[in-house]
Biopython code that builds the backbone (N, CA, C, O; Angstrom):
import numpy as np
from Bio.PDB.StructureBuilder import StructureBuilder

atoms = [
    (1, "MET", "N", (57.771, 35.670, 136.313)),
    (1, "MET", "CA", (59.186, 35.951, 136.150)),
    (1, "MET", "C", (59.741, 35.204, 134.927)),
    (1, "MET", "O", (60.504, 35.756, 134.135)),
    (2, "LYS", "N", (59.339, 33.944, 134.801)),
    (2, "LYS", "CA", (59.830, 33.146, 133.683)),
    (2, "LYS", "C", (59.312, 33.681, 132.349)),
    (2, "LYS", "O", (60.011, 33.622, 131.338)),
    (3, "THR", "N", (58.095, 34.199, 132.351)),
    (3, "THR", "CA", (57.529, 34.760, 131.130)),
    (3, "THR", "C", (58.290, 36.004, 130.698)),
    (3, "THR", "O", (58.557, 36.192, 129.511)),
    (4, "ALA", "N", (58.637, 36.852, 131.655)),
    (4, "ALA", "CA", (59.397, 38.062, 131.334)),
    (4, "ALA", "C", (60.781, 37.714, 130.797)),
    (4, "ALA", "O", (61.254, 38.332, 129.843)),
    (5, "LEU", "N", (61.431, 36.723, 131.410)),
    (5, "LEU", "CA", (62.743, 36.293, 130.928)),
    (5, "LEU", "C", (62.653, 35.687, 129.530)),
    (5, "LEU", "O", (63.556, 35.869, 128.714)),
    (6, "THR", "N", (61.576, 34.973, 129.257)),
    (6, "THR", "CA", (61.393, 34.381, 127.942)),
    (6, "THR", "C", (61.205, 35.459, 126.873)),
    (6, "THR", "O", (61.738, 35.339, 125.770)),
    (7, "VAL", "N", (60.460, 36.496, 127.192)),
    (7, "VAL", "CA", (60.266, 37.609, 126.252)),
    (7, "VAL", "C", (61.596, 38.309, 125.982)),
    (7, "VAL", "O", (61.917, 38.608, 124.831)),
    (8, "ILE", "N", (62.366, 38.571, 127.031)),
    (8, "ILE", "CA", (63.679, 39.197, 126.867)),
    (8, "ILE", "C", (64.591, 38.279, 126.057)),
    (8, "ILE", "O", (65.359, 38.751, 125.219)),
    (9, "PHE", "N", (64.510, 36.977, 126.300)),
    (9, "PHE", "CA", (65.298, 35.979, 125.577)),
    (9, "PHE", "C", (65.010, 36.039, 124.078)),
    (9, "PHE", "O", (65.935, 35.990, 123.267)),
    (10, "ILE", "N", (63.747, 36.143, 123.711)),
    (10, "ILE", "CA", (63.353, 36.211, 122.302)),
    (10, "ILE", "C", (63.853, 37.505, 121.670)),
    (10, "ILE", "O", (64.288, 37.502, 120.519)),
    (11, "ILE", "N", (63.797, 38.607, 122.408)),
    (11, "ILE", "CA", (64.297, 39.886, 121.895)),
    (11, "ILE", "C", (65.804, 39.814, 121.670)),
    (11, "ILE", "O", (66.304, 40.296, 120.654)),
    (12, "VAL", "N", (66.525, 39.215, 122.611)),
    (12, "VAL", "CA", (67.975, 39.069, 122.463)),
    (12, "VAL", "C", (68.294, 38.166, 121.267)),
    (12, "VAL", "O", (69.264, 38.418, 120.553)),
    (13, "CYS", "N", (67.502, 37.129, 121.041)),
    (13, "CYS", "CA", (67.696, 36.261, 119.876)),
    (13, "CYS", "C", (67.565, 37.062, 118.577)),
    (13, "CYS", "O", (68.368, 36.893, 117.658)),
    (14, "ALA", "N", (66.564, 37.923, 118.502)),
    (14, "ALA", "CA", (66.372, 38.750, 117.308)),
    (14, "ALA", "C", (67.534, 39.725, 117.128)),
    (14, "ALA", "O", (67.977, 39.963, 116.005)),
    (15, "ILE", "N", (68.029, 40.290, 118.233)),
    (15, "ILE", "CA", (69.163, 41.217, 118.161)),
    (15, "ILE", "C", (70.413, 40.496, 117.666)),
    (15, "ILE", "O", (71.160, 41.042, 116.853)),
    (16, "ILE", "N", (70.650, 39.275, 118.146)),
    (16, "ILE", "CA", (71.803, 38.501, 117.691)),
    (16, "ILE", "C", (71.700, 38.220, 116.193)),
    (16, "ILE", "O", (72.687, 38.354, 115.469)),
    (17, "CYS", "N", (70.534, 37.839, 115.731)),
    (17, "CYS", "CA", (70.346, 37.578, 114.295)),
    (17, "CYS", "C", (70.653, 38.830, 113.482)),
    (17, "CYS", "O", (71.333, 38.752, 112.459)),
    (18, "PHE", "N", (70.164, 39.969, 113.922)),
    (18, "PHE", "CA", (70.405, 41.234, 113.225)),
    (18, "PHE", "C", (71.895, 41.571, 113.200)),
    (18, "PHE", "O", (72.429, 41.943, 112.155)),
    (19, "LEU", "N", (72.567, 41.442, 114.347)),
    (19, "LEU", "CA", (73.986, 41.785, 114.425)),
    (19, "LEU", "C", (74.846, 40.868, 113.561)),
    (19, "LEU", "O", (75.798, 41.325, 112.927)),
    (20, "VAL", "N", (74.523, 39.597, 113.533)),
    (20, "VAL", "CA", (75.292, 38.655, 112.716)),
    (20, "VAL", "C", (75.092, 38.951, 111.233)),
    (20, "VAL", "O", (76.042, 38.874, 110.453)),
    (21, "LEU", "N", (73.885, 39.285, 110.843)),
    (21, "LEU", "CA", (73.625, 39.592, 109.441)),
    (21, "LEU", "C", (74.280, 40.897, 109.002)),
    (21, "LEU", "O", (74.567, 41.066, 107.817)),
    (22, "CYS", "N", (74.522, 41.817, 109.922)),
    (22, "CYS", "CA", (75.160, 43.090, 109.587)),
    (22, "CYS", "C", (76.671, 42.978, 109.416)),
    (22, "CYS", "O", (77.291, 43.863, 108.825)),
    (23, "GLN", "N", (77.265, 41.918, 109.916)),
    (23, "GLN", "CA", (78.719, 41.786, 109.865)),
    (23, "GLN", "C", (79.196, 41.365, 108.488)),
    (23, "GLN", "O", (78.487, 40.694, 107.737)),
    (24, "GLU", "N", (80.440, 41.784, 108.173)),
    (24, "GLU", "CA", (81.057, 41.384, 106.922)),
    (24, "GLU", "C", (81.520, 39.939, 107.005)),
    (24, "GLU", "O", (81.779, 39.414, 108.088)),
    (25, "SER", "N", (81.616, 39.314, 105.859)),
    (25, "SER", "CA", (82.117, 37.951, 105.799)),
    (25, "SER", "C", (83.628, 37.955, 105.992)),
    (25, "SER", "O", (84.330, 38.791, 105.423)),
    (26, "LYS", "N", (84.121, 37.027, 106.787)),
    (26, "LYS", "CA", (85.557, 36.918, 106.996)),
    (26, "LYS", "C", (86.176, 35.865, 106.084)),
    (26, "LYS", "O", (87.351, 35.527, 106.225)),
    (27, "ASP", "N", (85.402, 35.360, 105.172)),
    (27, "ASP", "CA", (85.845, 34.305, 104.273)),
    (27, "ASP", "C", (86.429, 34.921, 103.001)),
    (27, "ASP", "O", (85.790, 35.757, 102.361)),
    (28, "ASN", "N", (87.636, 34.507, 102.642)),
    (28, "ASN", "CA", (88.261, 34.993, 101.420)),
    (28, "ASN", "C", (87.932, 34.117, 100.223)),
    (28, "ASN", "O", (88.334, 34.421, 99.100)),
    (29, "GLY", "N", (87.226, 33.066, 100.448)),
    (29, "GLY", "CA", (86.865, 32.173, 99.365)),
    (29, "GLY", "C", (88.072, 31.405, 98.855)),
    (29, "GLY", "O", (88.971, 31.072, 99.627)),
    (30, "LEU", "N", (88.096, 31.125, 97.569)),
    (30, "LEU", "CA", (89.183, 30.354, 96.980)),
    (30, "LEU", "C", (90.441, 31.192, 96.792)),
    (30, "LEU", "O", (91.501, 30.636, 96.506)),
    (31, "GLY", "N", (90.360, 32.492, 96.940)),
    (31, "GLY", "CA", (91.527, 33.357, 96.796)),
    (31, "GLY", "C", (92.578, 33.090, 97.846)),
    (31, "GLY", "O", (93.763, 33.330, 97.613)),
    (32, "SER", "N", (92.167, 32.598, 98.997)),
    (32, "SER", "CA", (93.133, 32.310, 100.057)),
    (32, "SER", "C", (93.946, 31.055, 99.754)),
    (32, "SER", "O", (95.039, 30.894, 100.297)),
    (33, "LEU", "N", (93.443, 30.167, 98.905)),
    (33, "LEU", "CA", (94.181, 28.957, 98.556)),
    (33, "LEU", "C", (95.387, 29.258, 97.663)),
    (33, "LEU", "O", (96.410, 28.579, 97.746)),
    (34, "ALA", "N", (95.263, 30.261, 96.825)),
    (34, "ALA", "CA", (96.327, 30.582, 95.872)),
    (34, "ALA", "C", (97.321, 31.580, 96.446)),
    (34, "ALA", "O", (98.108, 32.172, 95.708)),
    (35, "GLY", "N", (97.289, 31.765, 97.744)),
    (35, "GLY", "CA", (98.237, 32.702, 98.353)),
    (35, "GLY", "C", (97.797, 34.139, 98.202)),
    (35, "GLY", "O", (98.596, 34.999, 97.831)),
    (36, "GLY", "N", (96.550, 34.407, 98.482)),
    (36, "GLY", "CA", (96.027, 35.759, 98.376)),
    (36, "GLY", "C", (96.751, 36.714, 99.305)),
    (36, "GLY", "O", (97.465, 36.290, 100.214)),
    (37, "THR", "N", (96.566, 37.983, 99.078)),
    (37, "THR", "CA", (97.285, 38.987, 99.854)),
    (37, "THR", "C", (96.838, 38.966, 101.301)),
    (37, "THR", "O", (95.656, 38.794, 101.599)),
    (38, "SER", "N", (97.779, 39.139, 102.178)),
    (38, "SER", "CA", (97.511, 39.172, 103.601)),
    (38, "SER", "C", (97.225, 40.602, 104.025)),
    (38, "SER", "O", (97.871, 41.539, 103.555)),
    (39, "SER", "N", (96.259, 40.765, 104.913)),
    (39, "SER", "CA", (95.918, 42.111, 105.381)),
    (39, "SER", "C", (96.500, 42.366, 106.764)),
    (39, "SER", "O", (95.968, 43.177, 107.521)),
    (40, "ALA", "N", (97.590, 41.680, 107.099)),
    (40, "ALA", "CA", (98.154, 41.800, 108.437)),
    (40, "ALA", "C", (98.814, 43.150, 108.673)),
    (40, "ALA", "O", (98.913, 43.587, 109.819)),
    (41, "ASP", "N", (99.272, 43.827, 107.611)),
    (41, "ASP", "CA", (100.007, 45.072, 107.779)),
    (41, "ASP", "C", (99.226, 46.302, 107.346)),
    (41, "ASP", "O", (99.797, 47.391, 107.293)),
    (42, "THR", "N", (97.979, 46.173, 107.045)),
    (42, "THR", "CA", (97.223, 47.323, 106.567)),
    (42, "THR", "C", (96.685, 48.146, 107.729)),
    (42, "THR", "O", (96.600, 47.673, 108.862)),
    (43, "TYR", "N", (96.329, 49.369, 107.428)),
    (43, "TYR", "CA", (95.743, 50.254, 108.431)),
    (43, "TYR", "C", (94.434, 49.674, 108.947)),
    (43, "TYR", "O", (94.138, 49.749, 110.139)),
    (44, "TRP", "N", (93.659, 49.099, 108.045)),
    (44, "TRP", "CA", (92.359, 48.530, 108.408)),
    (44, "TRP", "C", (92.509, 47.410, 109.433)),
    (44, "TRP", "O", (91.751, 47.350, 110.401)),
    (45, "SER", "N", (93.479, 46.526, 109.227)),
    (45, "SER", "CA", (93.622, 45.397, 110.148)),
    (45, "SER", "C", (94.159, 45.842, 111.502)),
    (45, "SER", "O", (93.854, 45.217, 112.518)),
    (46, "LYS", "N", (94.946, 46.900, 111.536)),
    (46, "LYS", "CA", (95.495, 47.372, 112.804)),
    (46, "LYS", "C", (94.455, 48.131, 113.631)),
    (46, "LYS", "O", (94.545, 48.144, 114.859)),
    (47, "ASN", "N", (93.481, 48.756, 112.992)),
    (47, "ASN", "CA", (92.483, 49.573, 113.690)),
    (47, "ASN", "C", (91.078, 49.002, 113.562)),
    (47, "ASN", "O", (90.098, 49.743, 113.640)),
    (48, "LYS", "N", (90.975, 47.712, 113.370)),
    (48, "LYS", "CA", (89.671, 47.084, 113.161)),
    (48, "LYS", "C", (88.768, 47.186, 114.390)),
    (48, "LYS", "O", (87.549, 47.282, 114.251)),
    (49, "GLY", "N", (89.349, 47.167, 115.583)),
    (49, "GLY", "CA", (88.552, 47.223, 116.805)),
    (49, "GLY", "C", (87.841, 48.541, 117.003)),
    (49, "GLY", "O", (86.835, 48.598, 117.710)),
    (50, "ARG", "N", (88.341, 49.599, 116.396)),
    (50, "ARG", "CA", (87.731, 50.925, 116.542)),
    (50, "ARG", "C", (86.735, 51.245, 115.439)),
    (50, "ARG", "O", (86.108, 52.305, 115.462)),
    (51, "SER", "N", (86.583, 50.357, 114.489)),
    (51, "SER", "CA", (85.710, 50.607, 113.353)),
    (51, "SER", "C", (84.280, 50.140, 113.649)),
    (51, "SER", "O", (83.984, 49.600, 114.714)),
    (52, "LYS", "N", (83.425, 50.367, 112.681)),
    (52, "LYS", "CA", (82.035, 49.910, 112.798)),
    (52, "LYS", "C", (81.986, 48.386, 112.905)),
    (52, "LYS", "O", (81.191, 47.833, 113.665)),
    (53, "GLU", "N", (82.840, 47.717, 112.138)),
    (53, "GLU", "CA", (82.882, 46.250, 112.181)),
    (53, "GLU", "C", (83.322, 45.762, 113.554)),
    (53, "GLU", "O", (82.788, 44.777, 114.064)),
    (54, "GLY", "N", (84.284, 46.439, 114.148)),
    (54, "GLY", "CA", (84.739, 46.069, 115.483)),
    (54, "GLY", "C", (83.650, 46.242, 116.522)),
    (54, "GLY", "O", (83.516, 45.427, 117.436)),
    (55, "MET", "N", (82.872, 47.306, 116.381)),
    (55, "MET", "CA", (81.765, 47.537, 117.309)),
    (55, "MET", "C", (80.672, 46.481, 117.141)),
    (55, "MET", "O", (80.049, 46.066, 118.119)),
    (56, "LEU", "N", (80.440, 46.046, 115.897)),
    (56, "LEU", "CA", (79.455, 44.987, 115.672)),
    (56, "LEU", "C", (79.901, 43.668, 116.304)),
    (56, "LEU", "O", (79.086, 42.938, 116.868)),
    (57, "VAL", "N", (81.188, 43.369, 116.206)),
    (57, "VAL", "CA", (81.714, 42.150, 116.815)),
    (57, "VAL", "C", (81.581, 42.210, 118.335)),
    (57, "VAL", "O", (81.202, 41.226, 118.971)),
    (58, "LEU", "N", (81.896, 43.370, 118.914)),
    (58, "LEU", "CA", (81.770, 43.539, 120.364)),
    (58, "LEU", "C", (80.311, 43.432, 120.803)),
    (58, "LEU", "O", (80.010, 42.770, 121.797)),
    (59, "ALA", "N", (79.412, 44.073, 120.075)),
    (59, "ALA", "CA", (77.986, 44.013, 120.417)),
    (59, "ALA", "C", (77.456, 42.587, 120.297)),
    (59, "ALA", "O", (76.634, 42.160, 121.107)),
    (60, "THR", "N", (77.920, 41.856, 119.298)),
    (60, "THR", "CA", (77.499, 40.464, 119.138)),
    (60, "THR", "C", (77.990, 39.613, 120.300)),
    (60, "THR", "O", (77.255, 38.766, 120.808)),
    (61, "SER", "N", (79.223, 39.835, 120.720)),
    (61, "SER", "CA", (79.766, 39.081, 121.853)),
    (61, "SER", "C", (78.974, 39.348, 123.130)),
    (61, "SER", "O", (78.683, 38.424, 123.889)),
    (62, "ILE", "N", (78.631, 40.600, 123.363)),
    (62, "ILE", "CA", (77.851, 40.956, 124.552)),
    (62, "ILE", "C", (76.457, 40.341, 124.477)),
    (62, "ILE", "O", (75.953, 39.815, 125.469)),
    (63, "ALA", "N", (75.835, 40.406, 123.302)),
    (63, "ALA", "CA", (74.490, 39.836, 123.145)),
    (63, "ALA", "C", (74.504, 38.326, 123.346)),
    (63, "ALA", "O", (73.572, 37.771, 123.929)),
    (64, "VAL", "N", (75.543, 37.658, 122.872)),
    (64, "VAL", "CA", (75.633, 36.202, 123.057)),
    (64, "VAL", "C", (75.841, 35.863, 124.530)),
    (64, "VAL", "O", (75.299, 34.871, 125.017)),
    (65, "ALA", "N", (76.619, 36.673, 125.241)),
    (65, "ALA", "CA", (76.806, 36.447, 126.674)),
    (65, "ALA", "C", (75.479, 36.600, 127.419)),
    (65, "ALA", "O", (75.166, 35.803, 128.304)),
    (66, "ILE", "N", (74.707, 37.617, 127.065)),
    (66, "ILE", "CA", (73.385, 37.817, 127.670)),
    (66, "ILE", "C", (72.467, 36.647, 127.321)),
    (66, "ILE", "O", (71.715, 36.163, 128.167)),
    (67, "PHE", "N", (72.534, 36.200, 126.072)),
    (67, "PHE", "CA", (71.742, 35.056, 125.617)),
    (67, "PHE", "C", (72.030, 33.812, 126.461)),
    (67, "PHE", "O", (71.109, 33.129, 126.908)),
    (68, "LEU", "N", (73.313, 33.526, 126.674)),
    (68, "LEU", "CA", (73.682, 32.347, 127.459)),
    (68, "LEU", "C", (73.247, 32.480, 128.911)),
    (68, "LEU", "O", (72.778, 31.513, 129.511)),
    (69, "LEU", "N", (73.400, 33.663, 129.476)),
    (69, "LEU", "CA", (72.962, 33.894, 130.850)),
    (69, "LEU", "C", (71.451, 33.711, 130.987)),
    (69, "LEU", "O", (70.983, 33.078, 131.933)),
    (70, "LEU", "N", (70.698, 34.260, 130.052)),
    (70, "LEU", "CA", (69.243, 34.097, 130.093)),
    (70, "LEU", "C", (68.836, 32.640, 129.904)),
    (70, "LEU", "O", (67.898, 32.169, 130.547)),
    (71, "ALA", "N", (69.540, 31.920, 129.019)),
    (71, "ALA", "CA", (69.228, 30.510, 128.810)),
    (71, "ALA", "C", (69.441, 29.712, 130.094)),
    (71, "ALA", "O", (68.642, 28.840, 130.435)),
    (72, "LEU", "N", (70.525, 30.020, 130.800)),
    (72, "LEU", "CA", (70.777, 29.340, 132.082)),
    (72, "LEU", "C", (69.725, 29.707, 133.122)),
    (72, "LEU", "O", (69.263, 28.847, 133.873)),
    (73, "LEU", "N", (69.347, 30.980, 133.166)),
    (73, "LEU", "CA", (68.333, 31.403, 134.142)),
    (73, "LEU", "C", (66.977, 30.766, 133.865)),
    (73, "LEU", "O", (66.290, 30.322, 134.785)),
    (74, "ILE", "N", (66.599, 30.725, 132.590)),
    (74, "ILE", "CA", (65.292, 30.164, 132.232)),
    (74, "ILE", "C", (65.243, 28.664, 132.551)),
    (74, "ILE", "O", (64.216, 28.150, 132.994)),
    (75, "SER", "N", (66.346, 27.983, 132.325)),
    (75, "SER", "CA", (66.349, 26.537, 132.550)),
    (75, "SER", "C", (66.612, 26.140, 134.003)),
    (75, "SER", "O", (66.516, 24.961, 134.345)),
    (76, "SER", "N", (66.936, 27.094, 134.849)),
    (76, "SER", "CA", (67.224, 26.754, 136.240)),
    (76, "SER", "C", (65.948, 26.475, 137.029)),
    (76, "SER", "O", (64.849, 26.840, 136.611)),
    (77, "LYS", "N", (66.111, 25.839, 138.147)),
    (77, "LYS", "CA", (64.985, 25.493, 139.011)),
    (77, "LYS", "C", (64.555, 26.672, 139.893)),
    (77, "LYS", "O", (63.473, 26.652, 140.479)),
    (78, "PHE", "N", (65.399, 27.685, 139.980)),
    (78, "PHE", "CA", (65.150, 28.782, 140.912)),
    (78, "PHE", "C", (64.183, 29.847, 140.370)),
    (78, "PHE", "O", (63.633, 30.635, 141.140)),
    (79, "VAL", "N", (63.979, 29.869, 139.057)),
    (79, "VAL", "CA", (63.083, 30.859, 138.455)),
    (79, "VAL", "C", (61.725, 30.201, 138.211)),
    (79, "VAL", "O", (61.639, 29.170, 137.544)),
    (80, "ASN", "N", (60.678, 30.797, 138.750)),
    (80, "ASN", "CA", (59.326, 30.241, 138.560)),
    (80, "ASN", "C", (58.588, 30.967, 137.499)),
    (80, "ASN", "O", (57.439, 30.634, 137.208)),
]
sb = StructureBuilder()
sb.init_structure("model")
sb.init_model(0)
sb.init_chain("A")
sb.init_seg("    ")
for serial, (resi, resn, name, xyz) in enumerate(atoms, 1):
    if name == "N":
        sb.init_residue(resn, " ", resi, " ")
    sb.init_atom(name, np.array(xyz, "f"), 0.0, 1.0, " ", f" {name:<3s}", serial, name[0])
structure = sb.get_structure()
């Protein structure tokens, strides 16, 4: 049982790495220091959850939740 969970754990780790690498950077760099333009009122910022980027963020959150659950299961005393 522990071996199967470990294999699934490694697969989830690879999926998390892939999902994080696919996401866009949220860093504006030094442009934000000089008062760069805010995207609070744009169409993109209002509908970000329905876009591909929003789906990647949701998938990453789900994968991390699975990762944490598997980590707890693997480290518990109840799984042999």
